[in-house]
N, C-alpha and C positions, 0 to 999 in steps of 0.2 A: 528412726527416724519421722517425722513429724507430716501425718496426711489430712485432707480435708476429707469428711463423710459425709456426706449429704442425706439426713432423716426425714421421710414422708410418711407422716402418719397423719392423721385426724384429731387423736385426742391429746391434748395439752400437758397433760402429765405424765402420758406416756413419752413426750416429746423432752419434758423437762430429763423426765429420768434415764435417756440413752444419751442426753447431750453429755449429763454427767458422768456419766460411764464411758463415753469415747475422750472426754474432755483429761480424765486420771489415766487412760491411754496413753496422753500424749498426742492425740489427733485434735483437730479442728473440725467443727460439727456448725451447718449448715442444713436451717429446719425450715420444711415446706409442709402447707395443710391437707396438702389433696395433690394427687398425680398432675395436674395439670402445671402446679404452682410450682411443683418438682423440675417438671419443664421448662418451663420459662427460666426457674435459676438455675437448669445446666446450661442454657444459650448464654447466663450474664458470664456464667464462670467456664465457660468453654476453655478444654483442657485442665482444668484444675483439680477437681474431683475423683478420688480415684476408687473408690468403691458407694454404695447406694444402698441404706439400710430402708426398705419398699415394706410398709404396712397393707395388706391386700384388700382392705375391707374400707374403703373411704368414700366421702359424696362425690360428687359432682364428676372426677376420674379417679377410676377404682385403681388397686395393682396389677388387675390383668390389663388396664388399659396403656396405664403407664408403659409395662411392658412392649406390649405390641407397638408402640406410639415408638418405645428407643428403639426397637424392630428395625422399624421402616426408616428412622433416619441413620439409620449401621450406627449407634452408639454403642461403643465394645467397653463397659465398664463393668464389673463384678457387682449385681445385684443379691442383698439378703433377702429375700422377702422375709416375715413375721406372720404366723399363723396360731390360730388358739388351739386349746389342746383338743385332740381328735381330728381336727381337719386337714388329713394325710390327703383326701381326695383334690382339696384345691390345692397342696404342694404340688402333687403330681400334675398337673394343671402347668403351674407357676413355673416348673423346673421345663417344661414341655416350650412354655416361652421364650427361654433362655436366663432365666437365673440359676446364681451360682451355687447358693446352700439356701440352706432355710433354720428359723429359729424357731422356738415355740414358746408363745408368752405366758406367765412374762420369764424375761430372757434374765441368766442373773448376767453379770461381771465376764465373771469365767468364762462361759461359752460365751460371749457375744468378743471375747478377745478372740479366742480361738478362730473363734467364724469370721471377722475381720483380717488376723493374720492371715489367714489362708486363701484371704481375698487379693489381700495386698500384694504376697507373694504371687499370683497369677497374675495381678495389672502391673507387675515390674518386670516377668520372665519374659527374658529374651526368644523362649524357642529351641533354644537349642538344648541337645541332652545334658544334662548334665551327671559327673559321676557319682555310681551310688554311696548314700553314705554308710552302707554298710553290705559286706555278704550278707547272702541268704541264712550261712550258717554260722555266720561271724556275732561277737561279744554285741547284746541287747542292752539297750538302757529304756528309762523312762519315756528319754525325746524319742525314740525308735515308734512309741506304741501308737499310732495312729489315733485319734479319737477326737469328739468332737460334742458329744452328747452328756448333758447334766450327769446323767447316771455313769457314763465311764470316770468323767471327772471326779466325780467320787470313788470310785475305785482305785485309780490312781493314786489318789488323795490318803487314802488308809492303807495304798499297799508301801508309799514314800514312805509312811509313817511306821509301818512295819519293819520296812529297811533297818529304821536305826535299831532294832534288839535283835536278838536271838528268840522270841516268842516264836515258838508253834503258829504256823499258818494250816488255815484250810482255805482250797479254794473252791467254792460254787459254783454252775454252772452247765449248761448242755454242752454236748460235744462239740469244737468247731472254734467256743468263745474268745480262745486266746487263752486261756488258764496256764500253758506253758509258757508263753510269754512274758505274763506278768510276772510270774516266777524267776522266769530271768534276768525282770528288767529289777524285783527286786536284790540279789543276788549282786550284780551289779552296784546297786546306791549301796550296799549293805558294806563293814568290813570287810567282808570274803572276797571281795571280790577280785580277780585274779587267780581264785584260789576255783577248785575242781566245781564243777555242777555235773552230779549226775543223776541222769532221766530213768527210772523205773516203770511199767508200762504195767500195772500188778495185774490187768485183765489177759493180756498178751500172756503171761507165762502157764504153762502146765502146772497147776496146783501141788505135783508132786515134783517141783524143782524151785518154788518161790524160797522155800528157806535155805537150799543151796544159793543163790542166785543173791537173796540179802545178803547173808552174814556168812558165807561161805563156809570151805568144808575142809579136812584134812586129805592128805594120799593115802587110802585106803578103808576112809571113812565107812563106807557101804560101794555095793558091788558096781563096777564101773567108777569108780573114783579112782582112775590111774594117775591124775594130777593132784595138787594143792591150789585151792582156787580162792581169791581174796575175800571176795564177796563186794557188794555195792556199796555198805558201809565204810569198809576200808576205807574201799578205793575215792567216796568222799570225804574222806578224813580230813578236816581245816575247812573245806569247802559247802555244798548244799546238798543234799537227797534230795530229790523233786520224787515225790511215789504219786506218780498219777493214777485213776483209775482206785485210790486206794478202800472204797467199799466194795472190792472184788476177791481182797486181801483171804485167802483162805482162817478161819479160825484159829486152830493150833496154831498158825504166823503170828498172828498177833499177840499174844500173847507173850514173845521173844519180840516182838514191837516193842511192846508195854515197858518191856526190863529196858530195851537201848532207850526210851525216851525218860524212861523214870531215872533210869543210873546212870546212864553215860556209855555203856558197856553193851557188848554182843558177846552172844554164845557161839561162836563158830563149830559146824557138828566136825565132833572126833576131837575137838581139842580139849585140852583136861580145865583149862581154865578160861573166863571169861576176858574177854579183850574190850580195853580202853579206846571210844574214839567221840573224836569231835566233831558231832556234824548238827547243821541247820537244816531241820525237817522242815520242806513245806510239802504238803498233801495237796491233793485236788480229786474231786469226785462228782460226777452228773447224778449221782444219788442223793437220795434224801433220808442223811445219814441217821436222822433221829429214827427216821422209820427204820431203815435196818437193823436199829435197838429193838423196837420194841417185838419186830419179827427176828430176834435171834441169832439174827447172822452178822452182825455184829459187837462188837465186844462192850459193854457200856462205861467201863472202866477208862478203857482205852480211846474211846469217843471223847471223852469231857479233858483228855492229855491231849490229845492232836486240835482239838475245838475251842484253843487259847484266844484267836485271835482270828475269825473264819470271812474270807469276802467274797460275798456272792457278785457275779460277774453276769450282768444281763441279757439275752439272748441277742441277737442283733433286730429284729424285728420288733423288739422292744425300743429300742435307741434311732428308730432312724435318721436322725440326724448323724449317724454316724457313716450312713451308706455313701454319700458322694466327694467326701475327704475317702474313703478306704479305694471307691473306683479309681480318681484318680491318683492316688499313691501308686497304685495299684499298675495301673498304665506305666505310670511311669516309670518303675524299678522292671516289668518287664517289656516294656520298650528298651530299655541300656541291656538288659541281660540279652534280650533277641540282637544284639549290636544292629540297632536304627539308630542314623543320625538325627532324628529328629522323633520326640516322643508322638505316639500316636495321639489324638485326642478324641474328646467320645461327645457326640453329638447332644444337643436337651432332650430327644425323643428318646437317648440309649440310657440317658441318665434318670429321666423320669421312669422310664419302662426298673431298672433296676431299686430305683426305691420302693416303686410301688411294692415288689414282690417280698413276700416275707421270709426268705432262707431260712428251711428248716434244717438246713446244715450250716447256718450260722458262718463262720468270717471264709472258715475253711471253705465250705462250698463259692462263696463270691470269688474270693482267689482263683479258684481253680477256674473259674468260669470266664474269669476276666483272662487268665493265661491263654487256655484256651481261642479266646477271641483276637489277643496280640497274636498269636503265633499263624491263626488263621486268615487274619484279616489282608486283604485285598489294598484297601487305597490306604489315606492318611488321619482317616479317621473312624471308629467305631461308632453303627449304627443299630439300630432295633436289631435290622437283619443279621448282625453279628452275633445274636442272644437268642435264637430261636425254642429252646428247651425254656429259657425265663418264659417269653411272651404265651406260651399253649398252654402254664399253670397259671395262667390269671384269668379267672372267671372275665365272661363278657370284655378281654380285652378286643381292640379293634388297630391295626396297623392302617392309618392315616396317611394322604400325599403330604402335606405339609406338614406337621409336628413329629412324626414318625410315629407315634403312640399315643391309643385315646385310651381312657379306663371307666368305662358308663358313657359319659360323655363325651363331645368332640372337643369341649373346649370352646373359649371366649369367641375366635374365627369359625368355629364352626365349619371346617375343611370337610371336602370329600373323600367320604369311604371307599379306599379301590381295592378295601381285602378283607372280609370279618369274617369272624368263627358263624355255622349254622344255626347258633343258639340266642335264644331271649340275651338281651344287654341284663347285666346284673348289676346290680348299685350297691357296693357295700356299704354297709350299714356297721360305722364302727364302737357299738358296742359290743359284735361279734357276731349277730346275724346279718343274714345277706338278703334284698327281697327283690324280684324282677320288678320292669318298668311297669308292670297291670296291678301288683300291688301296692305300689310305691305313695299311693293316695289312702289315707285312714278311712278306714267303714264307717260307711253312712255320714261322709263331709261333702256334700253339693258343693260349694264352692261360692254359695251365693250370700251376699250379705247386701242386706235390704238399706236403702239410702231414704226411705221413709218410714215414722213411728208411728206409733200405734195411732195417733191425733192427724195421719193423714198431712205432718207435718218435717221440711226437711231435718233427718237429723243433723245431730249435732257435729265436728269433724272432730273433735275429740273419742266419741264415743266410735264411729268409725274406724279410727286409726287403730280402738283398744283391741278393737273386733277381728279387726286382719291381724294383729300379732297375736293375740291368741289361735288367731285360727293356723297365720303360719307356724307357728311352735305345735301345733299337733300335725299338720300336713310335713314338716322336716322333722316329726322325731325329736324336739330339742337341741337341733344342730344347731347350736349358738351363732358358728361361722357361715353356716348358707342360710340361714333365717336372715342375718344382714345383709349378705349378699343380695338375696332376692326381692325383700324389701328396698335396698337402694340405701343403705344407710350404713355408717360404719359401727362397730361393735361396741363401742364406749358410747353411741348415741339408742342404740337398741337399749343395753343396761339401762341407761338414765329412764327411758321410757316407762320398762317394768317397773322401774320403782314407783316412778311416776303413777302407773297404774295400778300399782298392788301387788302385779303378779308376781308369783315366787318361782321363780330359773330353775331353781331344785324340780318342780314340780310342773313340768310348761304342758305335760297331757290333761290337766284338772281344769274344770269348766268353769268359767265365770260367775264372780260369787254374786 
């Protein structure tokens, strides 16, 4: 169905690119060059706009000001904010202010399509709990894999291609990133759909039992073998065998696995002859297999047999864009499973908190946190107070009266802080380090910019502007979004001025030539 999308961006090139993407998706784009113009267009198109795509750094009225104005007017339209690379601190503030989702510039057509589809679903949602699309233990397809980030979109594209053949696949990634879910989706999209999908966690089986569990044994093959056991390869015959944590497989079992991969036959313990099996093999690991090969813990020949089609699934902290959609999906699912008549909602402060956290346990940890919050929820919405374990693990967090959560600073409206940690606030440096407020200013920078030249005359405006931009680049450690916001200009304007003054943005701490 065709929807009307409002694009608010001060960069004409960005507006043109976004318009083309939106129109290719079958929607109508309306354009505004700043927040104030966007508000005026909203008034004229009252009730017709279904979603808003909002840049945060703009002149006159920036994105934060627009979000505040929308909240004051009581307008409830899904807003997708745009941010530059590494600008998660501004995203957190925007989500506190009510943003529905965010995209990182330059946004791809696939990512924009996902964001708009999710926003339009929310815009048309009637609030009633819908039947779950699948049971938690039911079959899983690619449509069930909730994702929004470009990184996961690439992963799913590779997985779909792999599903069209029987090529061996290795899924790499940390524990909890969703490797088994991707494996099940590959099975469901292949010609083996409906056939057995057998999972073996190689790291959870005692080493002396791995061979028997994988390949089976005959009755009397060894002490205690009182019955014949077919093994997982036979159980998966015609379907898919998913070997999780394959890096933990003992070396002696790796030899037999190599034969199964090479020749399509297994040697059952105690059997006289090998047995043919037709199995699609998908392996998963949270280890660096090539390093395991170097250390002699994994056979090199087996590595090259298995690692024909590797797919690396990134950690959740590296794809923050997935957090909001995952949170909403889990809340909806668990609301239904708990028998709630209407799904719970998530406050903007809680969503900002969950997006700010790095989730070392990845999707599994996020899922469990949401499950616990839904079970213990007392009202109709989840707030920051429903996630105490998360809040206490973010350095410098404060619980604020208005927005519910703040990270480093209270945000555009500077709400009164009613509860805080007894620690100096920590300002995240998104290059990986952290600095306290006392260390925020570069050493030796006084902040004074002279308005008089050596001859006693007023300096040219361009000279003062160049010096101020250089100072801002040093002061904010080259974080372009922060520099543009503090200078009160758009990012595109900042880059144009850098070019005019011959300032290299890749070397923001260099002195003026």
